[in-house]
C-alpha positions in Angstrom: -2.1 0.7 -30.3 -0.7 -2.4 -28.9 -2.6 -4.2 -26.1 -0.4 -5.5 -23.3 -2.1 -8.2 -21.1 -1.3 -8.4 -17.4 -2.5 -11.0 -14.9 -2.6 -8.7 -11.9 -5.0 -5.9 -11.0 -2.2 -3.4 -11.8 1.4 -3.1 -12.9 3.8 -0.2 -12.0 5.1 2.0 -14.7 8.6 0.8 -14.0 7.7 -2.8 -14.3 5.6 -2.1 -17.4 8.6 -0.5 -19.2 10.7 -3.7 -18.5 7.7 -6.0 -19.4 7.2 -4.5 -22.9 11.0 -4.5 -23.5 11.7 -0.8 -23.6 14.2 -1.2 -20.7 16.5 -4.1 -19.8 16.7 -3.6 -16.1 15.4 -1.5 -13.2 18.5 0.6 -12.9 17.6 2.3 -16.1 14.1 3.4 -15.1 14.8 6.5 -13.2 17.0 8.2 -15.8 14.8 7.0 -18.6 11.7 8.7 -17.0 13.6 11.9 -16.5 14.9 12.1 -20.0 11.9 10.8 -21.9 8.3 12.1 -22.3 5.9 9.4 -21.0 2.1 10.0 -21.1 -0.4 7.9 -19.1 -3.9 8.6 -20.3 -2.5 11.7 -22.0 -1.0 13.1 -18.8 2.8 13.4 -18.4 4.1 10.9 -15.9 7.6 10.7 -14.2 6.8 8.3 -11.3 8.1 4.8 -11.8 5.6 3.5 -9.1 2.6 4.8 -11.0 0.0 2.1 -11.0 -1.3 1.1 -14.4 -4.7 -0.5 -14.4 -7.1 -2.0 -17.0 -7.6 0.3 -20.1 -4.8 2.7 -19.1 -3.0 4.0 -22.1 0.8 4.5 -22.1 2.5 6.6 -24.8 6.3 6.2 -25.0 7.9 8.1 -27.9 4.7 7.9 -30.0 4.2 4.2 -29.4 0.9 3.7 -27.6 0.2 0.7 -25.4 -3.1 -0.2 -23.7 -3.0 -2.2 -20.4 -5.5 -5.1 -20.5 -6.1 -6.9 -17.2 -8.3 -9.9 -16.7 -8.6 -9.1 -13.0 -11.2 -6.4 -12.2 
């Protein structure tokens, strides 16, 4: 599991996918979410606006990321 630090209280799933380098731009997000299985805390997620907070785990194609925020 790779820890991804953020400086805000939360980050949206769409921004997160760009931040970790899975997507290059925002235009790809909607189709990517529709055609790929994304799990947030082991629950399927298709909303690009889903807020990811400290300790949330995101599974993208078997790669697991943990959101780490220093703002609580």
